[in-house]
C-alpha positions as CSV (number, residue, x, y, z in Angstrom):
1,M,143.8,142.3,173.9
2,G,143.0,140.1,170.9
3,K,141.5,143.0,169.0
4,N,144.6,145.1,169.5
5,K,146.8,142.3,168.1
6,E,144.7,142.0,165.0
7,Q,144.9,145.7,164.4
8,E,148.6,145.6,164.8
9,L,149.0,142.8,162.3
10,E,146.8,144.7,159.7
11,A,149.0,147.7,160.1
12,V,152.1,145.9,158.9
13,P,150.9,143.5,156.2
14,M,154.2,143.2,154.4
15,Q,156.2,141.8,157.3
16,K,157.4,138.2,156.9
17,P,155.3,136.8,159.8
18,L,152.2,137.6,157.6
19,M,153.4,135.7,154.5
20,P,152.2,132.2,155.7
21,R,148.7,133.7,156.5
22,K,148.4,135.2,153.0
23,S,149.6,131.9,151.4
24,S,146.9,130.0,153.4
25,Y,144.2,132.3,151.9
26,V,145.5,131.5,148.4
27,L,145.6,127.8,149.1
28,N,142.1,127.8,150.7
29,A,140.7,129.6,147.7
30,L,142.4,127.2,145.3
31,F,141.1,124.2,147.2
32,F,137.6,125.7,147.2
33,V,137.6,126.2,143.4
34,I,138.9,122.6,142.9
35,G,136.4,121.1,145.4
36,F,133.5,123.0,143.9
37,S,134.4,121.9,140.4
38,V,134.8,118.2,141.4
39,G,131.5,118.4,143.3
40,L,129.7,120.0,140.3
41,I,131.0,117.3,138.0
42,L,130.0,114.5,140.3
43,C,126.6,116.0,140.8
44,L,126.0,116.2,137.0
45,Q,127.1,112.6,136.6
46,L,124.9,111.3,139.3
47,K,122.0,113.1,137.7
48,A,122.8,111.6,134.3
49,F,122.8,108.1,135.8
50,H,119.7,108.5,137.9
51,P,117.8,105.1,137.6
52,S,114.3,106.4,138.2
53,Q,113.7,106.9,134.4
54,P,115.3,104.7,131.8
55,L,117.7,106.6,129.6
56,P,117.5,106.4,125.8
57,P,120.1,104.4,123.9
58,S,123.4,105.9,123.1
59,S,122.1,106.5,119.6
60,F,119.6,109.0,120.9
61,P,120.9,112.3,119.4
62,P,121.0,115.7,121.1
63,D,118.2,118.2,120.3
64,N,120.1,120.4,118.0
65,D,119.7,121.9,114.5
66,E,121.5,119.0,112.8
67,T,119.2,116.5,114.4
68,K,116.1,118.5,113.4
69,A,117.3,118.6,109.8
70,I,117.9,114.8,109.8
71,S,114.4,114.3,111.3
72,S,112.9,116.4,108.6
73,E,114.6,114.3,105.9
74,D,113.4,111.1,107.6
75,E,109.8,112.5,107.8
76,E,109.9,113.4,104.1
77,F,111.1,109.9,103.2
78,S,108.4,108.3,105.4
79,H,105.7,110.2,103.6
80,L,107.0,109.0,100.3
81,T,106.8,105.4,101.4
82,V,103.1,105.9,102.4
83,I,102.0,107.3,99.1
84,H,101.9,104.7,96.4
85,N,99.5,102.8,94.1
86,M,100.9,99.3,94.5
87,T,98.6,96.3,94.9
88,D,98.9,94.1,97.9
89,Q,100.9,91.6,95.9
90,E,103.2,94.3,94.5
91,L,103.6,95.8,98.0
92,S,104.5,92.5,99.6
93,K,107.0,91.7,96.8
94,K,108.6,95.2,97.2
95,A,108.8,94.9,101.0
96,S,110.2,91.3,101.0
97,S,113.0,92.4,98.7
98,L,114.4,94.5,101.6
99,L,116.8,92.3,103.7
100,P,116.2,92.3,107.5
101,E,119.2,94.4,108.6
102,P,119.8,94.1,112.4
103,V,119.8,97.1,114.7
104,T,123.5,96.8,115.3
105,V,124.5,97.4,111.7
106,M,121.7,99.9,111.0
107,M,122.1,103.6,110.9
108,K,122.4,105.2,114.3
109,R,118.7,105.8,114.8
110,P,116.4,102.8,114.4
111,K,112.7,103.6,114.6
112,V,109.6,102.1,116.0
113,A,106.7,101.8,113.6
114,F,103.3,102.5,115.3
115,M,100.7,100.8,113.1
116,F,97.1,101.8,113.8
117,L,94.2,99.6,112.6
118,T,91.0,101.5,112.8
119,G,87.6,101.7,111.0
120,G,87.6,105.5,111.1
121,G,89.5,108.1,113.1
122,L,91.6,108.0,116.1
123,P,89.7,109.6,119.0
124,L,92.7,109.2,121.4
125,A,95.0,111.0,118.9
126,P,95.7,113.9,121.4
127,L,97.2,111.4,123.9
128,W,99.4,109.9,121.3
129,E,100.5,113.3,120.1
130,K,101.6,114.0,123.7
131,F,103.4,110.6,123.9
132,L,105.3,111.3,120.7
133,Q,106.1,114.9,121.2
134,G,109.8,115.8,121.0
135,H,110.8,112.4,119.6
136,Q,110.7,113.0,115.8
137,G,113.0,110.7,113.9
138,F,112.6,107.8,116.3
139,Y,109.2,106.6,115.2
140,S,107.0,106.2,112.1
141,I,103.2,106.2,112.0
142,Y,100.9,104.1,109.7
143,V,97.1,104.3,109.8
144,H,94.8,101.7,108.1
145,S,91.2,103.0,108.1
146,H,88.2,102.4,105.9
147,P,88.8,103.8,102.4
148,S,85.7,106.0,102.7
149,F,86.8,107.7,105.9
150,N,87.7,111.4,105.4
151,D,90.9,112.3,107.0
152,S,90.6,115.4,109.1
153,Y,94.0,115.7,110.9
154,P,95.6,119.1,110.7
155,P,99.0,119.5,109.0
156,T,100.7,119.9,112.4
157,S,99.5,116.5,113.6
158,V,101.8,113.5,113.6
159,F,98.9,111.6,112.0
160,Y,98.7,114.0,109.0
161,G,99.3,112.2,105.7
162,R,100.0,108.8,107.4
163,R,97.1,106.8,106.0
164,I,98.2,103.9,103.8
165,P,96.2,102.7,100.8
166,S,93.6,100.5,102.5
167,Q,90.8,98.1,102.0
168,P,87.5,97.5,103.9
169,V,88.0,95.3,107.0
170,Y,85.2,93.1,108.3
171,W,85.3,91.7,111.8
172,G,85.9,87.9,112.0
173,T,87.2,87.5,108.5
174,S,90.5,87.2,106.8
175,S,90.3,90.9,105.8
176,M,91.5,91.6,109.3
177,V,94.8,89.7,108.8
178,D,95.1,91.3,105.3
179,A,95.0,94.7,106.9
180,E,97.7,93.7,109.4
181,R,100.0,92.4,106.7
182,R,99.3,95.5,104.6
183,L,100.4,97.7,107.5
184,L,103.5,95.6,108.0
185,A,104.4,95.7,104.3
186,N,104.0,99.5,104.2
187,A,106.1,100.0,107.3
188,L,108.8,97.6,106.0
189,L,109.4,99.9,103.0
190,D,111.3,102.2,105.5
191,K,114.5,100.5,106.3
192,T,115.0,102.4,109.5
193,N,111.9,100.8,111.0
194,Q,113.1,98.0,113.2
195,R,110.2,97.4,115.6
196,F,106.5,97.2,114.6
197,V,103.6,97.7,117.0
198,L,100.0,96.9,116.0
199,L,97.5,99.2,117.8
200,S,93.8,99.8,117.7
201,D,91.9,103.1,117.9
202,S,91.3,102.3,121.6
203,C,94.9,101.7,122.6
204,I,96.9,103.9,124.9
205,P,100.6,104.0,125.9
206,L,101.3,103.1,129.5
207,F,104.8,104.7,129.8
208,N,106.6,107.7,128.2
209,F,108.2,107.3,124.8
210,T,111.8,106.8,126.1
211,T,110.7,103.9,128.3
212,V,108.7,102.2,125.5
213,Y,111.5,102.8,122.9
214,N,114.2,101.3,125.1
215,Y,111.9,98.3,126.1
216,L,111.4,97.4,122.5
217,M,114.9,98.1,121.2
218,D,116.8,96.4,124.0
219,T,115.6,92.9,123.1
220,D,115.9,90.7,120.1
221,L,112.6,89.0,120.6
222,S,109.2,89.9,119.4
223,F,106.2,90.1,121.6
224,I,103.5,87.7,120.2
225,G,101.3,85.7,122.6
226,S,100.8,82.1,121.5
227,F,99.2,79.4,123.8
228,D,97.4,76.1,123.5
229,D,93.8,76.7,124.6
230,P,92.0,73.3,125.2
231,R,88.6,75.0,125.4
232,K,85.9,75.4,122.8
233,S,87.2,78.9,122.1
234,G,90.6,77.5,121.4
235,R,91.1,74.0,120.1
236,G,87.3,73.9,119.4
237,R,87.9,76.3,116.5
238,Y,90.4,74.0,114.7
239,N,89.2,72.8,111.3
240,H,90.5,69.3,110.5
241,Q,90.6,70.2,106.8
242,M,93.8,72.2,107.7
243,S,95.6,68.8,108.1
244,P,98.2,67.6,107.3
245,Q,100.0,71.0,107.0
246,I,98.5,72.2,110.3
247,N,97.7,69.6,113.0
248,I,95.6,70.3,116.1
249,S,98.9,69.9,118.1
250,D,100.2,73.0,116.2
251,W,97.0,75.0,116.8
252,R,97.6,78.1,118.9
253,K,95.7,81.2,120.0
254,G,96.9,84.7,121.0
255,S,96.2,88.4,121.1
256,Q,95.8,90.1,117.8
257,W,97.8,93.1,119.0
258,F,101.4,92.1,118.4
259,E,104.8,93.7,118.4
260,T,107.5,92.3,116.2
261,T,111.0,92.6,114.9
262,R,111.8,93.5,111.3
263,E,112.9,89.9,110.6
264,L,109.8,88.3,111.9
265,A,107.6,90.9,110.1
266,L,109.2,89.9,106.8
267,H,108.4,86.2,107.5
268,I,104.8,87.1,108.2
269,I,104.1,89.1,105.1
270,T,105.9,86.5,102.8
271,D,104.1,83.4,104.0
272,T,102.3,81.8,101.1
273,T,102.0,78.3,102.6
274,Y,99.9,78.7,105.7
275,Y,98.0,81.9,105.0
276,P,95.8,80.3,102.2
277,I,95.0,77.4,104.5
278,F,93.7,79.8,107.2
279,A,91.9,82.0,104.7
280,N,90.0,78.9,103.3
281,H,89.3,77.0,106.5
282,C,89.2,79.5,109.5
283,H,85.8,81.2,109.5
284,P,83.6,82.2,112.5
285,P,83.5,80.9,115.1
286,C,87.2,80.6,114.1
287,Y,88.7,84.0,114.0
288,M,91.8,84.2,111.9
289,D,93.3,87.3,113.6
290,E,93.4,85.3,116.9
291,H,95.0,82.2,115.4
292,Y,97.0,82.7,112.2
293,I,100.1,84.6,113.5
294,P,100.2,82.8,116.9
295,T,100.1,79.4,115.1
296,L,102.6,80.5,112.4
297,V,105.1,81.8,114.9
298,H,104.7,78.7,117.1
299,M,105.3,76.3,114.2
300,L,108.2,78.1,112.5
301,Y,109.6,80.9,114.5
302,G,109.1,80.1,118.2
303,E,112.7,81.1,119.1
304,M,112.1,84.6,117.8
305,S,109.2,85.4,120.2
306,S,109.0,86.0,123.9
307,N,105.5,84.3,123.7
308,R,103.6,87.1,125.4
309,T,102.0,90.4,124.3
310,V,102.9,93.9,125.5
311,T,99.3,95.1,125.1
312,W,97.1,94.7,128.2
313,V,93.4,93.9,127.9
314,D,90.7,92.9,130.4
315,W,89.1,89.5,129.6
316,S,87.7,89.1,133.1
317,R,84.3,90.0,131.9
318,T,82.1,87.4,130.1
319,G,81.4,87.9,126.4
320,P,83.1,87.9,123.1
321,H,84.7,91.3,123.6
322,P,87.1,92.6,126.3
323,G,86.2,95.2,128.9
324,R,85.9,98.8,127.9
325,F,87.1,101.7,130.1
326,T,85.6,105.2,130.1
327,W,86.0,108.5,132.0
328,G,85.2,107.2,135.5
329,D,87.6,104.2,135.2
330,V,90.8,106.3,134.7
331,T,92.6,106.8,138.0
332,D,96.2,106.7,139.1
333,E,95.6,103.4,141.0
334,F,93.9,101.7,138.0
335,L,96.7,102.7,135.5
336,N,99.4,101.6,138.0
337,R,97.8,98.2,138.5
338,I,98.0,97.7,134.7
339,R,101.6,99.0,134.6
340,F,103.0,97.0,137.5
341,G,100.4,94.4,138.4
342,E,102.1,91.3,136.8
343,E,105.5,89.7,136.6
344,C,107.1,88.4,133.4
345,V,110.5,87.5,131.9
346,Y,112.3,90.1,129.8
347,H,115.2,89.0,127.5
348,H,117.8,91.7,127.4
349,R,119.8,91.8,124.2
350,R,123.1,93.2,125.4
351,D,124.1,90.4,127.8
352,G,121.5,87.7,126.9
353,E,120.2,87.9,130.5
354,K,116.6,86.9,131.4
355,I,115.2,89.5,133.8
356,T,112.1,89.1,135.9
357,T,110.2,92.4,135.8
358,S,106.9,94.0,136.6
359,N,107.1,96.0,133.5
360,C,105.2,93.6,131.3
361,F,102.8,95.9,129.3
362,M,103.7,99.0,127.3
363,F,100.2,99.5,125.9
364,A,96.6,98.9,127.0
365,R,93.1,98.8,125.5
366,K,90.0,99.3,125.2
367,F,89.7,102.9,126.2
368,T,86.7,104.9,124.9
369,P,86.8,108.5,123.6
370,Q,85.3,109.6,126.9
371,A,88.5,108.5,128.7
372,L,90.6,111.0,126.8
373,E,90.2,113.9,129.2
374,P,91.3,112.1,132.4
375,L,94.1,110.4,130.4
376,L,95.5,113.7,129.4
377,R,95.2,114.9,132.9
378,V,97.1,112.0,134.6
379,G,99.5,111.5,131.7
380,P,102.3,113.9,132.8
381,V,102.2,112.5,136.4
382,V,101.4,108.8,136.1
383,L,102.6,107.9,132.6
384,G,105.6,110.2,132.6
385,F,104.7,112.3,129.6
386,D,106.2,115.8,129.3
387,P,103.8,118.3,130.8
């Protein structure tokens, strides 16, 4: 019976009783289109604000031809700042003449300067290439190696042409701090560099570039460890000939591997008061690279530092050097223990809030060349690099 009625209605589709049914089809179709559009928009917005991976700052540009052109200009300028024949004194004077412009008034793309202090090459370079891939224009690279080392990076490498004019560095001497200040001064010549990270040839990144970039840019504080060590390896290294400019109550110790803002970097390279005192009176078993910057920052610029390092190292083993990690040590569990194994306070710039977080370290050392293969293998999954 029902089937005959449907056939009868289809036979007279233009009669008035059928108009409401046709209208309902139109309205249903209209509601479907509107609902689908709203749902699609909401879905895209939810994806954009997914919290599982930190988003880059609003200054992060889209990947378009204009951005690539600007990145090429930045790269060309950075190469020009690396190539020079200035002495250390001339370099420091040139760099110190550049005022510390804050990120808020800088051009729309402040950069992180990755400064590598090494005696020769960078055996973990392929890992850093992976880390930096796709982020041209948001970082600069500076490499301080022994003057006799022959550079062998291909033109396509991010490390190609990034060696600064260098001097020999001898462990336990003031030449180590000279190299650090030389790296800072060279990086300061590029005004777009706003954060400065000192790294060794055994350092690795612990997160992807976006996470590291945001972590450094979203705070006004530097990451320089500085603590009072009452032991022989701390206060026991103090030389009383440093008094009265530096008293034992001022004496501090900290990690050599620092991260600093542009303003504090300028203070470090322009110090002519305390550097000579350290150079004259801090000799083994006093190691200038472990005491000079931590003491200087504690005495004069404590409010500019978070008083902790962002480079993890294992001092649990006895001896003058930290633990080293090779092929068999690199596992998902090991890396995640480093990445999330401690809690610390993070000072957020936007609202001045102090946040307790388990993201305390952005980098780690000491990893041997044999660790490269497993690091490249776990990088896309554990560290979040692009595959």
